[in-house]
C-alpha positions in Angstrom: 117.3 163.5 166.3 117.2 166.8 168.1 115.3 167.9 171.2 112.8 169.6 168.9 112.1 166.3 167.2 111.6 164.5 170.5 109.4 167.0 172.2 105.7 166.3 171.6 104.4 169.8 172.3 105.7 173.3 171.7 104.0 174.6 174.9 103.9 173.0 178.4 103.2 175.7 180.9 99.6 175.7 182.3 99.2 179.4 181.7 100.3 179.2 178.1 97.4 176.8 177.4 94.9 179.6 178.2 96.5 182.0 175.7 95.8 182.3 171.9 98.2 181.6 169.1 99.0 185.0 167.6 99.1 185.0 163.8 100.7 188.0 162.1 99.0 188.7 158.7 95.5 188.0 157.4 96.4 186.9 153.9 95.7 183.4 152.6 98.4 181.7 154.7 97.5 183.5 157.9 93.8 182.7 157.5 94.6 179.1 156.6 96.8 178.8 159.7 93.9 180.1 161.8 91.5 177.6 160.2 93.8 174.7 161.0 94.5 175.8 164.6 90.8 176.3 165.3 90.0 172.9 163.8 92.4 171.5 166.4 90.8 173.3 169.3 93.4 176.1 169.7 92.3 179.7 170.1 93.9 182.3 167.8 94.1 186.1 167.3 94.9 187.3 163.8 96.7 190.7 163.5 96.5 192.5 160.1 98.1 195.9 159.5 95.8 196.6 156.5 92.2 197.8 156.7 90.9 194.4 155.5 92.1 190.9 154.9 94.3 190.3 151.9 95.4 193.9 151.9 98.7 193.2 150.1 96.9 191.2 147.4 94.6 194.1 146.9 97.6 196.3 146.0 98.2 194.2 142.8 94.6 192.9 142.6 94.2 193.8 138.9 96.8 191.2 138.0 95.6 187.7 137.1 97.2 184.8 139.0 98.8 182.1 137.0 97.2 179.3 139.1 93.6 178.1 138.7 91.2 178.1 141.6 91.7 174.4 142.3 95.3 175.2 143.5 94.4 178.3 145.5 92.1 177.0 148.3 93.3 175.5 151.7 91.7 172.3 152.9 90.8 173.5 156.4 89.6 176.8 155.1 87.4 175.0 152.6 85.8 173.0 155.4 84.9 176.2 157.2 83.5 177.8 154.0 81.5 174.7 153.0 79.5 175.0 156.3 78.2 178.4 154.9 77.2 176.9 151.5 80.3 178.3 149.7 81.3 176.7 146.5 84.6 176.6 144.7 84.6 178.8 141.6 85.5 177.3 138.2 88.3 175.0 139.3 90.4 175.4 136.1 90.1 179.2 135.8 92.7 181.5 137.2 91.3 184.5 139.0 92.7 188.0 139.4 94.0 189.1 142.8 90.8 191.1 143.5 88.6 188.0 142.6 90.7 185.9 144.9 90.1 188.2 147.8 86.4 188.9 147.1 85.4 185.3 146.4 87.6 183.4 148.8 89.5 185.4 151.5 86.6 187.8 152.3 84.0 185.1 152.8 86.5 183.0 154.8 87.1 186.0 157.1 83.4 186.3 157.6 82.9 182.8 158.9 81.7 182.6 162.5 85.0 180.9 163.5 87.3 183.6 162.1 85.4 186.9 162.1 85.7 187.5 165.9 89.4 186.7 165.9 90.6 189.1 163.2 91.9 192.5 164.1 92.5 194.8 161.2 94.4 198.1 161.2 96.9 196.6 163.7 100.6 197.0 163.0 102.9 194.6 164.8 105.9 196.5 166.1 107.9 193.7 167.8 107.7 190.2 169.2 109.5 189.1 172.4 109.0 186.9 175.5 107.4 188.2 178.7 110.1 189.7 180.9 112.9 188.3 178.7 115.1 189.7 176.0 116.8 187.3 173.6 119.8 186.8 175.9 117.8 185.1 178.8 117.4 181.3 178.7 116.1 180.0 182.0 112.4 179.4 181.8 112.2 180.8 178.3 110.1 178.1 176.7 107.4 178.5 179.3 107.3 182.3 179.2 104.4 183.7 177.1 105.2 185.6 173.9 104.5 189.3 173.9 103.4 190.9 170.6 103.6 194.7 170.7 101.1 196.3 168.4 100.1 199.8 167.3 96.5 200.7 166.2 94.2 203.7 166.3 93.7 203.3 170.1 97.5 203.3 170.7 100.2 200.8 171.6 99.2 197.5 173.1 100.9 194.2 174.1 99.2 190.9 173.5 100.2 187.7 175.3 100.3 184.5 173.2 101.2 180.9 173.6 102.9 180.8 170.2 103.4 183.1 167.3 103.2 182.5 163.5 104.6 185.3 161.3 102.6 185.1 158.0 103.2 188.8 157.2 104.6 188.2 153.7 107.2 190.3 151.9 105.2 192.5 149.5 105.8 195.6 151.6 109.5 195.1 151.7 110.8 195.2 148.1 114.4 194.8 147.2 116.1 198.1 146.5 116.9 199.2 143.0 120.6 199.2 143.8 122.5 196.1 142.5 124.5 196.1 145.7 121.4 195.3 147.7 121.8 198.5 149.7 119.4 201.4 149.6 119.9 203.3 146.3 122.0 206.4 146.6 119.8 209.3 145.6 116.6 207.5 146.3 115.1 210.3 148.4 115.4 212.6 145.3 113.4 210.3 143.0 111.1 208.5 145.5 108.0 210.1 144.1 108.8 208.8 140.7 109.3 205.2 141.7 106.5 202.7 141.8 106.4 199.3 143.5 105.9 196.1 141.5 102.7 195.7 139.5 101.2 199.2 139.3 97.7 199.2 137.8 99.0 200.7 134.5 95.7 200.3 132.6 93.4 201.2 135.5 93.9 203.1 138.7 97.4 204.3 137.8 96.8 205.0 134.1 97.1 208.8 134.3 100.5 208.5 136.0 102.0 206.4 133.1 100.2 207.6 130.0 102.3 209.6 127.6 105.5 209.2 129.7 108.7 207.1 129.5 108.6 204.3 132.0 111.6 202.1 132.9 110.9 198.7 134.5 113.8 197.2 136.5 113.7 193.5 137.0 113.7 190.2 135.1 110.8 188.2 136.6 107.1 187.7 136.1 106.1 191.0 137.8 108.4 192.9 135.4 107.0 191.0 132.4 103.4 191.7 133.3 104.0 195.4 133.8 105.9 195.7 130.5 103.0 194.1 128.6 100.6 196.4 130.3 102.7 199.4 129.3 102.9 198.2 125.7 99.1 198.1 125.7 99.0 201.6 127.2 101.3 202.8 124.5 98.8 201.6 121.9 96.2 203.8 123.6 98.4 206.7 124.4 101.0 207.0 121.6 103.5 209.2 123.5 104.0 206.4 126.0 107.4 204.7 125.8 108.8 201.7 127.6 112.3 200.6 128.6 113.4 197.5 130.5 116.6 197.4 132.6 118.0 193.9 133.5 120.9 193.6 135.9 122.2 190.4 134.3 123.2 189.7 130.7 120.3 187.2 130.3 116.8 187.9 129.2 113.7 187.6 131.5 113.6 184.6 133.8 110.0 183.8 132.7 108.7 180.5 131.5 107.9 180.0 127.8 108.0 176.2 128.0 105.3 174.3 126.2 105.4 171.8 129.0 104.3 174.3 131.6 100.8 173.3 132.8 100.0 177.0 133.6 99.3 178.2 130.1 99.3 181.9 130.8 102.7 181.7 132.5 104.0 179.6 129.6 103.1 182.3 127.0 104.5 185.2 129.0 108.1 184.8 127.8 107.1 184.6 124.2 104.9 187.7 124.4 107.8 189.7 126.0 110.3 188.5 123.3 107.8 189.6 120.6 107.4 193.0 122.2 111.2 193.5 122.2 111.6 192.3 118.7 108.9 194.6 117.4 110.6 197.6 119.1 107.8 198.2 121.6 110.1 197.6 124.5 113.7 198.9 124.6 115.7 196.3 126.5 119.0 197.2 128.2 120.8 194.1 129.6 123.7 194.0 132.1 122.8 197.4 133.7 123.9 197.4 137.4 122.4 200.5 139.0 124.6 202.3 141.5 122.9 205.6 142.1 120.1 208.0 140.9 119.4 211.6 140.8 116.5 213.9 139.7 117.0 215.9 136.4 114.1 218.3 136.6 111.1 216.2 136.0 113.1 213.2 134.8 115.2 210.5 136.6 118.8 209.7 135.8 119.9 206.2 136.7 123.7 205.7 136.8 125.2 202.3 136.6 127.9 199.9 135.4 127.5 198.2 132.1 130.2 196.1 130.4 132.8 197.8 132.6 131.8 201.3 131.8 129.8 203.9 133.8 126.6 204.7 131.9 123.4 206.6 132.4 119.8 206.0 131.6 117.2 208.8 131.7 113.5 208.1 132.1 110.4 209.8 133.6 109.2 207.0 135.9 110.7 203.8 137.3 108.9 200.6 138.3 110.8 198.5 140.9 110.2 194.9 140.0 113.4 193.5 141.5 111.7 191.1 144.0 111.2 191.1 147.7 113.0 190.4 151.0 111.7 189.6 154.5 111.5 192.4 157.1 113.0 190.8 160.2 113.3 194.0 162.3 110.3 193.2 164.5 111.8 189.9 165.4 115.0 191.2 166.9 114.3 189.8 170.4 113.3 186.4 169.0 116.0 183.7 168.6 116.1 183.0 164.9 118.1 180.5 162.9 118.2 182.2 159.5 120.3 181.2 156.4 123.0 183.6 155.6 122.2 183.8 151.9 118.5 183.3 151.3 117.3 184.7 154.7 115.0 181.7 155.1 114.9 179.3 158.1 118.2 177.5 158.0 116.8 174.0 157.5 114.5 175.2 154.8 117.0 177.2 152.8 118.7 174.3 150.9 115.3 173.1 149.7 114.3 176.5 148.1 117.7 178.0 147.0 116.7 179.7 143.7 120.2 178.9 142.3 119.2 175.2 142.5 115.4 174.9 142.7 112.4 176.1 140.7 108.8 175.8 141.8 108.5 172.2 140.7 111.6 171.0 142.6 110.9 172.4 146.0 110.3 169.5 148.4 107.3 169.4 150.8 108.3 170.7 154.2 106.7 171.4 157.6 107.4 172.3 161.2 110.8 170.7 161.4 112.2 172.8 158.5 110.5 176.0 159.8 111.5 175.7 163.4 113.8 178.2 165.2 115.6 178.1 168.5 112.6 180.0 169.9 110.1 177.3 170.9 106.6 178.1 169.6 107.7 180.6 167.0 107.4 180.0 163.2 107.8 182.1 160.1 105.3 180.7 157.5 104.2 181.5 154.0 106.0 183.7 151.6 108.1 185.3 154.3 109.5 181.8 155.2 111.1 181.7 151.7 113.2 184.8 152.5 114.6 186.2 149.2 113.7 183.1 147.2 111.0 183.8 144.6 109.7 180.2 144.4 106.9 180.3 147.0 103.8 178.3 146.3 100.4 178.9 148.0 99.8 175.2 148.1 103.1 174.7 149.8 102.3 177.4 152.3 99.0 175.7 153.2 100.9 172.5 153.9 103.4 174.4 156.1 100.6 175.7 158.4 98.8 172.4 158.5 102.0 170.8 159.8 102.7 173.7 162.3 99.2 173.6 163.6 99.4 169.8 164.2 102.7 170.4 166.1 101.3 173.1 168.3 98.3 170.9 169.1 100.6 168.1 170.2 99.9 165.8 167.2 103.5 164.9 166.3 102.5 162.1 163.9 100.3 164.4 161.8 102.9 167.2 162.0 105.6 165.0 160.6 103.5 163.5 157.8 104.1 166.2 155.3 102.7 165.5 151.8 102.2 167.7 148.8 101.3 166.9 145.2 101.8 169.5 142.6 102.1 169.6 138.8 105.6 168.9 137.6 106.1 172.5 136.7 104.9 173.8 140.1 102.0 176.1 140.9 102.9 179.7 141.5 100.9 181.8 143.9 101.0 185.0 141.8 103.4 186.7 139.6 104.1 189.3 142.2 107.6 188.1 143.0 106.4 184.7 144.4 106.5 182.7 141.2 109.4 180.9 139.7 111.3 183.9 138.4 
């Protein structure tokens, strides 16, 4: 047992009890955390850098989720919505990202309980303790958190009793370089590189039609983009598609007949067919080391089978996954795993070298705790660089954390989660089993 396990509350100072819990991010996990905390009588303030809730999901909103509606709704959020007459859409149908925001997150944000507590267009710059940097210990647990923000009105500091970072990872993609460092030459080609899941057949069609696009990455987001480009090539015949994979293996996408999520199960087979039919040129074992602009084209230089080789293309889609941005947490005492960049207690449960979506164990406040009392990273960001995050698992995370912050140690420790054997992925945007 540790002091964390024996302490019944995360906050004890009388002043702290008058302050809200600050939640960073108004995506599904941030709003679920707010719903659970409000249900337990705690005030919250939700800080969202985008112009509206679910802003990151909107970026890939044209993409269908693999999971059906019945796996996408949080219990406390549902209780808030049901008071307004809201009904769950077709439980066994998987929505697109836009549908998920429009039919669930937006109505949730408009409930009387959440609407006055959400601040959009607010970027969190840093989190610290009032009057203390990370080196000071005496009285630390009873000092309010300070959340420094930037909005149209300028820079402001918000005092909070606790902080939940549910900001996600979509805005911090892994670099194209196989070393994990920023790609040499990236400034030269930045205007020709797209983040994961561009809207190839819609908003971004003009950018990709009639051009040679190379998708880098071997997961679900890469697979979906490749299939969209194949369809675009049928409509715009001069469109060509290449696929660069860092390893010598093919895409890490499910094609198992046992996968309960049928759309995900078919994905691998559809990609294999596209490669076999010559619609996608696949290059395996290509480790990118640098890039440069060649007129209007991009040259990627890399190692392949021990040789230095080049690949020339018009556009590049970076589908190499995501990583947590920890810069704003520099003054917070974190306990982060050296490899996965997840909370140290959680990391062994989600290590992608060992686990898939279906084998990640339920976990709550204990696994998410840091040496900083009252601070938690939740949701996709809590998984660090692991691509196995589940929305349902994130909802259970914040239920447990909310119970802990409210002083209900028994409920906080009673972590339960039932999922299909194959797991239920949030989306294919880097958060599914890849």
